[in-house]
C-alpha positions in Angstrom: -140.1 62.6 55.6 -139.5 65.4 58.1 -135.9 66.4 58.4 -134.7 67.9 61.7 -132.8 71.2 61.5 -129.1 70.9 62.1 -128.3 73.3 65.0 -124.7 73.7 63.9 -125.7 74.8 60.4 -128.2 77.2 61.8 -125.5 78.6 64.1 -123.2 79.0 61.1 -125.9 80.7 59.0 -126.7 83.1 61.8 -123.0 83.9 62.4 -122.4 84.6 58.7 -125.6 86.6 58.3 -124.1 89.3 60.5 -121.3 90.0 57.9 -122.1 92.9 55.5 -121.8 92.6 51.7 -119.3 95.0 50.1 -118.2 95.7 46.5 -114.6 96.1 47.8 -113.0 95.5 51.2 -111.8 98.6 53.1 -108.4 99.6 51.8 -109.0 97.8 48.5 -110.4 98.8 45.1 -112.1 96.7 42.5 -110.1 97.3 39.3 -111.8 94.9 36.8 -114.7 92.5 36.3 -114.2 91.4 32.7 -116.2 88.6 31.0 -114.1 85.6 30.0 -116.3 82.9 28.5 -115.1 79.4 29.3 -112.7 80.5 32.1 -111.0 77.4 33.4 -107.9 78.4 35.3 -105.8 81.4 36.3 -102.6 82.4 38.0 -100.6 85.4 39.2 -97.2 86.2 37.8 -94.3 86.4 40.2 -92.4 88.8 37.9 -94.8 91.6 37.7 -98.4 92.8 38.4 -100.1 90.4 36.0 -102.9 87.9 36.1 -102.9 85.1 33.5 -106.4 83.8 32.7 -106.9 80.5 30.8 -110.2 79.8 29.0 -111.5 77.5 26.3 -110.5 80.1 23.8 -106.8 80.5 24.9 -105.0 82.8 27.3 -105.3 86.4 28.3 -102.9 88.5 30.4 -104.3 91.3 32.6 -102.5 94.2 34.3 -103.5 94.0 37.9 -103.1 97.7 38.5 -105.5 98.8 35.7 -107.5 95.7 34.9 -106.5 96.2 31.2 -105.9 93.1 29.1 -102.3 93.5 27.8 -101.9 90.3 25.8 -104.1 87.7 24.2 -103.4 84.3 22.7 -106.3 82.5 20.9 -104.6 79.1 20.7 -107.0 76.7 22.4 -104.6 73.8 22.9 -100.9 73.5 23.1 -97.9 72.5 25.2 -98.2 75.9 27.0 -100.4 74.5 29.7 -99.9 71.4 31.8 -103.2 70.7 33.7 -101.5 67.9 35.8 -98.6 70.1 37.2 -100.8 73.2 37.1 -98.2 75.2 35.2 -98.9 77.5 32.3 -96.4 79.4 30.1 -96.9 83.1 30.2 -97.6 85.4 27.3 -96.7 89.0 26.5 -94.5 90.7 29.1 -94.3 87.4 31.1 -93.8 85.0 28.1 -90.6 83.5 29.7 -92.4 82.8 33.0 -94.0 79.5 34.0 -97.0 80.5 36.1 -98.6 78.4 38.8 -102.4 78.1 38.2 -105.6 77.1 40.0 -109.1 76.4 38.7 -111.1 73.5 37.5 -107.9 71.4 37.3 -107.1 72.0 41.0 -104.4 74.0 42.7 -104.8 77.1 44.8 -103.6 80.6 45.4 -102.6 82.1 48.8 -105.5 82.7 51.2 -103.8 85.3 53.2 -102.1 88.6 52.4 -99.1 90.3 53.9 -100.9 92.6 56.3 -103.0 90.1 58.3 -105.9 90.0 55.8 -107.4 86.7 54.7 -110.1 85.2 52.6 -112.4 82.4 53.5 -115.0 80.5 51.5 -118.1 79.1 53.2 -121.2 77.5 51.7 -124.1 77.4 54.1 -126.4 77.7 51.1 -124.6 75.2 48.9 -124.1 75.0 45.9 -123.5 78.8 46.2 -120.2 79.7 47.7 -119.6 83.0 49.7 -116.2 84.6 49.7 -115.4 86.6 52.8 -112.5 89.0 53.2 -111.3 89.5 56.8 -108.8 91.9 58.1 -106.5 92.1 61.2 -106.1 88.3 61.6 -109.9 87.8 62.1 -112.1 85.0 60.9 -115.7 85.0 59.7 -116.4 81.9 61.8 -115.5 83.6 65.2 -118.2 85.4 67.1 -117.5 89.1 67.4 -115.3 89.3 64.2 -118.2 90.2 61.9 -117.2 93.9 61.8 -113.7 92.9 60.5 -115.1 90.9 57.6 -117.0 91.6 54.4 -118.7 89.3 52.0 -117.3 90.2 48.6 -118.6 87.4 46.4 -121.5 85.0 46.3 -121.3 82.6 43.4 -120.1 79.2 42.3 -116.4 80.0 42.6 -113.9 78.4 40.3 -110.7 80.1 41.6 -109.8 82.7 44.2 -106.8 84.0 46.2 -104.2 86.6 46.7 -101.3 87.3 44.4 -97.8 86.2 45.6 -96.9 89.7 46.6 -100.2 90.1 48.5 -101.3 93.3 46.8 -104.0 91.8 44.5 -106.9 89.5 45.0 -109.0 87.6 42.5 -112.2 85.6 42.4 -113.4 83.8 39.3 -116.4 81.8 38.0 -116.8 80.1 34.6 -117.7 83.3 32.8 -115.8 86.2 34.4 -113.5 87.3 37.2 -113.2 90.1 39.8 -109.8 91.7 40.4 -109.0 93.9 43.4 -105.9 95.8 44.3 -104.7 97.1 47.6 -104.7 100.9 48.0 
């Protein structure tokens, strides 16, 4: 059966095709892209520059300034993670903190930073998702804003968002994550 092209989808694809790919947005630096097999959820600490990553093999804590893993727990199951309330007990330097998470169990991180930047996810070529970083209160879906936006990821995203302070950004799939910091 012949399927008619959707003019709105074609307009969306055309609009998004004008946005350049970039390793890092202007004013940001990619600090890490570590492999984490079985990555399920993650969350930013509110007490320091840390990202907690939960996988099928336990928890890892990463320093957001260096990308270095600073703590590791190999315990696969425990009362340290509640996948219904999306709260995980921290490890290492943030062991006393309960960290809000997002990932396959739900939840979400902030989609905007403190300086007018934002991230948007669009999937005109579903099931692949594209992550766009836009500056100066711009949007990837508005004609004329392409020069203010960059496509920084194209994958089946599991989790993404800004840290609570707005100085860090993460995107994750089931096998790794990318971490950026504001310069």
